[in-house]
C-alpha positions as CSV (number, residue, x, y, z in Angstrom):
1,M,-18.8,5.4,-24.7
2,S,-16.2,4.2,-27.2
3,M,-15.1,0.6,-27.3
4,S,-11.4,0.0,-27.4
5,T,-9.8,-2.1,-30.2
6,V,-8.9,-4.7,-27.6
7,E,-12.5,-5.4,-26.7
8,S,-13.8,-5.2,-30.3
9,T,-11.1,-7.5,-31.7
10,R,-11.8,-10.2,-29.1
11,D,-15.5,-10.1,-29.8
12,A,-15.1,-10.0,-33.6
13,P,-11.9,-11.3,-35.1
14,R,-10.6,-9.5,-38.2
15,E,-11.6,-11.2,-41.4
16,R,-8.8,-12.0,-43.8
17,G,-8.8,-13.0,-47.4
18,P,-7.7,-16.3,-48.7
19,G,-4.0,-17.3,-48.5
20,T,-1.4,-18.4,-46.1
21,P,-2.1,-17.0,-42.6
22,P,0.8,-14.9,-41.2
23,R,3.4,-16.7,-39.2
24,V,4.8,-13.6,-37.7
25,S,3.1,-10.3,-36.7
26,V,5.2,-7.2,-36.2
27,V,3.3,-5.0,-33.8
28,I,4.3,-1.3,-33.6
29,P,2.6,1.2,-31.2
30,C,2.2,4.7,-32.7
31,L,1.4,8.1,-31.2
32,N,2.2,11.0,-33.6
33,E,5.1,9.4,-35.4
34,A,4.4,10.8,-38.9
35,E,8.2,11.4,-39.4
36,T,9.1,7.8,-39.0
37,I,6.1,5.4,-39.2
38,E,6.2,4.9,-43.0
39,E,9.9,3.9,-42.9
40,C,9.3,1.6,-39.9
41,V,6.5,-0.2,-41.8
42,R,8.6,-0.5,-44.9
43,R,11.6,-1.9,-43.0
44,A,9.4,-4.3,-41.1
45,L,7.8,-5.6,-44.3
46,A,11.3,-6.0,-45.8
47,A,12.5,-7.9,-42.7
48,I,9.5,-10.3,-42.9
49,E,10.4,-11.0,-46.6
50,A,14.1,-11.5,-45.7
51,A,13.0,-14.0,-43.0
52,G,11.2,-16.0,-45.6
53,V,8.0,-16.4,-43.6
54,P,4.5,-15.1,-44.2
55,G,3.8,-12.1,-42.0
56,E,2.0,-8.9,-41.3
57,V,2.7,-5.5,-39.8
58,V,0.1,-4.2,-37.3
59,V,0.3,-0.6,-36.2
60,A,-1.6,0.2,-33.0
61,D,-2.5,3.9,-33.3
62,N,-3.0,5.5,-29.9
63,G,-4.9,8.6,-31.0
64,S,-2.5,10.2,-33.4
65,D,-3.6,13.6,-34.8
66,D,-0.7,14.0,-37.3
67,G,-1.9,11.5,-39.9
68,S,0.4,8.7,-38.6
69,A,-2.4,6.1,-39.0
70,Q,-3.1,7.0,-42.6
71,L,0.7,6.9,-43.5
72,A,1.1,3.5,-41.8
73,E,-1.9,2.1,-43.7
74,A,-0.6,3.5,-47.0
75,A,2.8,1.9,-46.4
76,G,1.2,-1.6,-46.1
77,A,0.3,-1.9,-42.4
78,H,-2.9,-3.1,-40.8
79,V,-3.9,-0.2,-38.5
80,V,-5.9,-0.7,-35.3
81,H,-7.1,2.2,-33.2
82,E,-6.9,2.3,-29.4
83,P,-8.5,5.5,-28.0
84,R,-7.2,4.8,-24.4
85,R,-3.8,6.4,-24.2
86,G,-0.8,4.5,-23.0
87,Y,2.1,2.4,-24.2
88,G,0.6,-0.7,-22.7
89,S,-2.9,0.1,-24.1
90,A,-1.5,0.4,-27.6
91,Y,0.3,-2.9,-27.4
92,L,-2.7,-4.7,-25.9
93,A,-4.7,-3.6,-28.9
94,G,-2.0,-4.6,-31.3
95,F,-1.6,-8.0,-29.7
96,A,-5.4,-8.6,-29.9
97,A,-5.4,-7.8,-33.6
98,A,-2.3,-9.8,-34.5
99,Q,-2.8,-13.1,-36.2
100,G,0.7,-14.5,-36.4
101,E,2.0,-17.5,-34.5
102,Y,4.9,-15.2,-33.3
103,I,4.7,-11.6,-32.4
104,V,7.6,-9.2,-32.6
105,M,7.4,-5.8,-30.9
106,A,9.3,-2.7,-31.8
107,D,8.9,1.1,-31.5
108,A,7.8,3.4,-34.3
109,D,10.8,5.8,-34.0
110,L,13.5,3.9,-35.9
111,T,15.5,3.2,-32.8
112,Y,15.4,-0.6,-33.5
113,D,16.7,-2.4,-36.5
114,F,14.1,-4.6,-38.0
115,G,16.9,-6.6,-39.7
116,Y,17.0,-8.6,-36.4
117,L,13.6,-10.0,-37.1
118,P,14.9,-13.3,-38.6
119,R,17.0,-13.8,-35.5
120,F,13.9,-13.5,-33.3
121,V,12.0,-15.9,-35.5
122,A,14.9,-18.4,-35.4
123,E,15.1,-18.3,-31.6
124,L,11.3,-18.9,-31.3
125,D,11.6,-21.7,-33.8
126,N,14.3,-23.2,-31.6
127,G,11.9,-23.4,-28.6
128,A,12.1,-20.0,-27.0
129,E,8.8,-18.7,-25.7
130,M,10.1,-15.1,-25.4
131,V,13.1,-13.3,-26.8
132,I,14.4,-9.9,-25.6
133,G,17.0,-7.7,-27.2
134,D,20.0,-6.4,-25.2
135,R,20.9,-2.8,-26.3
136,M,23.3,-1.9,-23.5
137,D,26.6,-2.8,-25.3
138,N,25.5,-1.4,-28.7
139,I,24.0,2.0,-28.1
140,H,24.8,4.5,-30.8
141,P,26.0,8.0,-29.9
142,G,23.0,10.2,-28.9
143,A,20.6,7.2,-28.9
144,M,20.0,7.1,-25.1
145,P,20.3,9.9,-22.5
146,W,23.1,9.3,-20.0
147,L,20.5,9.4,-17.2
148,H,18.7,6.4,-18.8
149,R,21.8,4.6,-19.8
150,Y,23.8,4.8,-16.6
151,V,21.2,5.4,-13.9
152,G,17.6,4.6,-14.8
153,N,17.9,1.4,-16.8
154,P,20.6,-0.2,-14.7
155,V,18.8,0.6,-11.5
156,L,15.4,-0.7,-12.7
157,T,16.8,-3.7,-14.4
158,G,18.9,-4.5,-11.3
159,T,15.9,-4.1,-9.0
160,L,13.8,-6.3,-11.3
161,N,16.4,-9.0,-11.3
162,A,16.9,-8.8,-7.5
163,F,13.2,-9.2,-6.9
164,F,12.3,-11.7,-9.5
165,R,15.6,-13.4,-10.6
166,T,14.9,-13.0,-14.3
167,G,18.6,-12.8,-15.4
168,I,17.6,-10.2,-18.1
169,K,20.4,-7.7,-19.0
170,D,18.2,-5.1,-20.5
171,A,14.7,-5.4,-19.0
172,H,13.4,-2.3,-20.8
173,C,14.4,-3.1,-24.3
174,G,11.4,-2.4,-26.6
175,M,12.3,-5.0,-29.2
176,R,11.0,-8.4,-28.2
177,G,9.4,-11.5,-29.7
178,F,7.2,-14.1,-28.2
179,R,4.8,-16.9,-29.0
180,R,1.2,-15.6,-29.3
181,D,-0.1,-18.6,-27.4
182,V,1.7,-17.5,-24.2
183,L,-0.4,-14.3,-24.0
184,P,-3.1,-15.9,-21.8
185,R,-0.5,-17.0,-19.4
186,L,1.1,-13.6,-19.3
187,D,-2.3,-12.0,-18.5
188,L,-0.9,-8.5,-19.3
189,R,-3.0,-5.6,-17.9
190,T,-1.0,-2.4,-17.4
191,T,-1.6,0.5,-19.7
192,G,1.5,2.7,-19.3
193,M,5.2,2.4,-19.8
194,E,5.4,-0.1,-16.9
195,F,4.0,-2.6,-19.4
196,A,7.6,-3.5,-20.3
197,S,8.4,-4.5,-16.7
198,E,5.1,-6.4,-16.4
199,M,5.9,-8.6,-19.4
200,V,9.3,-9.6,-18.0
201,I,7.9,-10.2,-14.5
202,R,5.0,-12.3,-15.7
203,A,7.3,-14.3,-18.0
204,A,9.6,-15.0,-15.0
205,K,6.6,-16.0,-12.8
206,E,5.3,-18.3,-15.5
207,K,8.8,-19.8,-15.9
208,L,8.8,-19.1,-19.7
209,D,11.8,-20.0,-21.7
210,V,13.2,-16.4,-22.1
211,R,16.3,-15.8,-24.2
212,Q,18.2,-12.7,-25.1
213,F,20.8,-11.5,-27.6
214,P,22.6,-8.2,-28.4
215,I,21.0,-5.7,-30.7
216,E,21.9,-2.2,-31.8
217,Y,20.1,0.9,-30.5
218,H,19.9,3.9,-32.8
219,P,19.0,7.6,-32.3
220,R,15.3,8.1,-32.5
221,G,13.4,10.1,-35.1
222,G,10.7,12.5,-34.0
223,E,9.8,13.6,-30.5
224,S,10.2,11.3,-27.5
225,K,7.0,10.5,-25.4
226,L,9.0,9.2,-22.4
227,S,9.0,11.2,-19.2
228,S,12.2,10.1,-17.3
229,F,11.1,10.6,-13.7
230,R,7.4,9.9,-14.1
231,D,7.8,6.7,-16.1
232,G,10.8,5.7,-14.0
233,W,8.7,5.9,-10.9
234,R,5.8,4.0,-12.5
235,H,8.3,1.2,-13.3
236,L,9.7,1.2,-9.7
237,R,6.2,1.3,-8.2
238,F,5.1,-1.6,-10.3
239,L,8.1,-3.7,-9.2
240,L,7.4,-2.9,-5.6
241,V,3.7,-3.7,-5.6
242,H,4.3,-7.0,-7.4
243,S,6.9,-8.1,-4.8
244,P,5.3,-8.1,-1.3
245,T,8.3,-9.9,0.0
246,H,10.6,-6.9,-0.7
247,L,8.0,-4.3,-0.1
248,F,6.6,-5.7,3.2
249,I,8.1,-8.9,4.5
250,I,11.8,-8.0,4.5
251,P,11.5,-4.4,5.9
252,G,8.9,-5.6,8.4
253,A,11.1,-8.4,9.6
254,I,14.1,-6.1,9.9
255,M,12.2,-3.5,11.9
256,A,10.7,-6.1,14.2
257,A,14.1,-7.8,14.8
258,L,15.8,-4.5,15.6
259,G,12.9,-3.6,17.9
260,V,13.3,-6.8,19.9
261,L,17.0,-6.4,20.0
262,A,16.8,-2.8,21.3
263,A,14.2,-3.8,24.0
264,A,16.4,-6.7,25.1
265,V,19.4,-4.4,25.4
266,V,17.5,-2.0,27.6
267,L,15.8,-4.7,29.7
268,A,19.0,-6.5,30.3
269,Q,20.8,-3.2,31.1
270,I,23.6,-4.1,28.6
271,D,26.2,-1.4,28.0
272,L,26.4,-0.8,24.2
273,F,28.7,1.8,22.5
274,G,30.1,2.8,25.9
275,R,26.8,3.7,27.5
276,T,23.7,2.3,29.2
277,W,20.4,2.7,27.2
278,D,17.2,3.5,29.1
279,L,13.6,4.4,28.7
280,H,13.8,6.4,25.4
281,A,15.6,3.6,23.7
282,M,13.0,1.2,25.0
283,V,10.2,3.3,23.6
284,A,12.0,3.5,20.2
285,G,12.6,-0.3,20.1
286,C,9.1,-1.1,21.0
287,L,7.7,1.3,18.4
288,L,9.9,-0.5,15.8
289,M,8.6,-3.8,17.0
290,V,4.9,-2.8,16.7
291,V,5.4,-1.2,13.2
292,G,7.5,-4.1,12.0
293,V,4.8,-6.7,13.0
294,Q,2.1,-4.6,11.3
295,V,4.2,-4.4,8.1
296,L,4.8,-8.1,8.2
297,A,1.0,-8.7,8.6
298,L,0.4,-6.5,5.6
299,G,2.9,-8.5,3.6
300,L,1.3,-11.8,4.4
301,C,-2.1,-10.4,3.4
302,A,-0.6,-9.0,0.2
303,H,0.7,-12.5,-0.6
304,A,-2.6,-14.0,0.2
305,Y,-4.4,-11.6,-2.1
306,G,-2.0,-12.3,-4.9
307,T,-2.4,-16.1,-4.4
308,Y,-6.2,-16.3,-4.0
309,F,-7.3,-13.5,-6.4
310,M,-4.6,-12.9,-8.9
311,G,-3.3,-16.4,-9.5
312,E,0.2,-15.7,-8.2
313,R,2.4,-18.5,-7.2
314,D,5.1,-18.1,-4.5
315,P,6.8,-21.2,-3.2
316,W,7.6,-19.6,0.2
317,F,4.1,-18.5,0.8
318,D,2.6,-21.8,-0.4
319,R,4.8,-23.7,2.1
320,M,3.7,-21.4,4.9
321,R,0.0,-21.6,4.2
322,A,0.3,-25.4,3.9
323,R,2.0,-25.7,7.2
324,F,0.1,-23.1,9.3
325,R,-3.6,-22.6,9.9
326,L,-5.8,-20.0,11.5
327,E,-5.6,-21.7,14.8
328,H,-1.8,-21.4,14.9
329,G,-2.0,-17.6,14.4
330,L,-4.7,-17.3,17.1
331,L,-2.6,-19.3,19.6
332,L,0.5,-17.3,18.8
333,G,-1.3,-13.9,19.2
334,A,-3.1,-15.0,22.3
335,G,0.2,-16.3,23.8
336,I,2.0,-13.1,23.1
337,G,-0.8,-11.0,24.5
338,F,-1.2,-13.1,27.5
339,T,2.5,-12.8,28.3
340,G,2.1,-9.0,28.2
341,L,-0.9,-9.2,30.5
342,V,1.1,-11.4,33.0
343,I,3.9,-8.8,33.0
344,A,1.4,-6.1,33.5
345,G,-0.1,-8.1,36.4
346,V,3.4,-8.4,38.0
347,I,3.8,-4.6,37.7
348,V,0.5,-4.1,39.5
349,G,1.5,-6.6,42.2
350,I,4.7,-4.6,42.8
351,W,2.7,-1.4,42.9
352,I,0.4,-2.9,45.5
353,D,3.3,-4.3,47.5
354,R,4.8,-0.8,47.7
355,G,1.6,0.7,49.1
356,F,0.3,2.2,45.9
357,G,3.2,4.6,45.8
358,D,5.0,5.8,42.7
359,L,5.6,3.3,39.9
360,S,9.2,2.8,38.9
361,E,8.8,-0.1,36.4
362,E,8.6,2.1,33.3
363,R,10.7,-0.1,31.1
364,L,8.8,-3.2,32.0
365,A,5.5,-1.4,31.6
366,V,6.4,-0.4,28.0
367,W,7.4,-3.9,27.2
368,A,4.1,-5.3,28.6
369,A,2.1,-2.8,26.6
370,T,4.1,-3.7,23.4
371,L,3.4,-7.4,23.9
372,I,-0.3,-6.8,24.3
373,I,-0.4,-4.7,21.2
374,V,1.6,-7.2,19.1
375,G,-0.6,-10.1,20.4
376,I,-3.7,-8.2,19.3
377,Q,-2.1,-7.5,15.8
378,V,-1.2,-11.2,15.3
379,F,-4.6,-12.4,16.5
380,F,-6.7,-10.3,14.2
381,S,-4.3,-10.4,11.3
382,S,-4.7,-14.2,11.4
383,F,-8.5,-13.8,11.0
384,L,-7.9,-11.5,8.0
385,L,-5.6,-14.0,6.4
386,S,-8.3,-16.6,6.9
387,I,-10.9,-14.4,5.4
388,L,-8.8,-13.8,2.3
389,G,-8.5,-17.6,2.0
390,L,-12.2,-18.0,1.8
391,R,-12.2,-17.0,-1.9
392,R,-14.8,-19.1,-3.7
393,R,-13.3,-21.3,-6.3
394,D,-14.7,-20.8,-9.8
């Protein structure tokens, strides 16, 4: 089994000759970019010289079979090899090999102007921990497909900002700079194109000083490796699974509230929209309530998992777990379930009083059954949350 460059670099740091260590490392991922990789390396080296700082160019080759690695090395880059395919995999290998105090990322297709490198270095010198380019107002004709420019990037960036309040205008810009010492805090793990989103999300959660400035975006050279719908979905999926509040808590709360409202309308026999709602509306409302409570429980468990096992910090969840204990959940679940049992007992009493004839309390029976089910959900979900909280501290 082959060992990735990330693993080998961590175990055995690359030896360097005497001289000033690099202050900035330009890291470029590469997969079959023979048409452009030499020019990219030359431009990056020229930009480092223009910035007046010692630096290096690290090309993370991701299994090229067109001689890209050899061309990059001949042009003056240090080449590391990452056999595991993926945009994120290549960058993780490049970051592990980089020796500079600052790392500047850029693609190998000439879409980004390395002349901006001194600006990235200046922002980092001025205290920024991460700097991200903003392409959206300076896209050259033919540089970005309309689907990406007007649909994909605005939707994904807007979603990311709504979920994590990053304030980033172009969350998927591939030209970025950051301090190498923040890498342990970022704890980057994804291997695909969603790596770009992960970096921004982790920076926001760690409250890094993130800055941005406008850059130009040029038409690419060579063949694009991006798959619009597959990679777009991977980004969206990543955003959702890293925001249990938006994936679980908010939808669950809405469903549960609508279910309670629908059941209340039916039980109170309130005319709504010019008609009286009956048993079928009651069943639908109770179903919404059961599903909503279950989704809420899943969201709380997801928050607990992120807090106890992934080192996530969420002020809302931290306040909740500081205020409420297992016993609170058990009492709530038992109280809801007991209420349902009492209503069921009343229905049985009415049935007995009527001489064991036909039951006519269908709406009340559905409500009683729902309360019993929800009580059981709350009761055992409280135990599951407590189990997740038993994580042994290292």
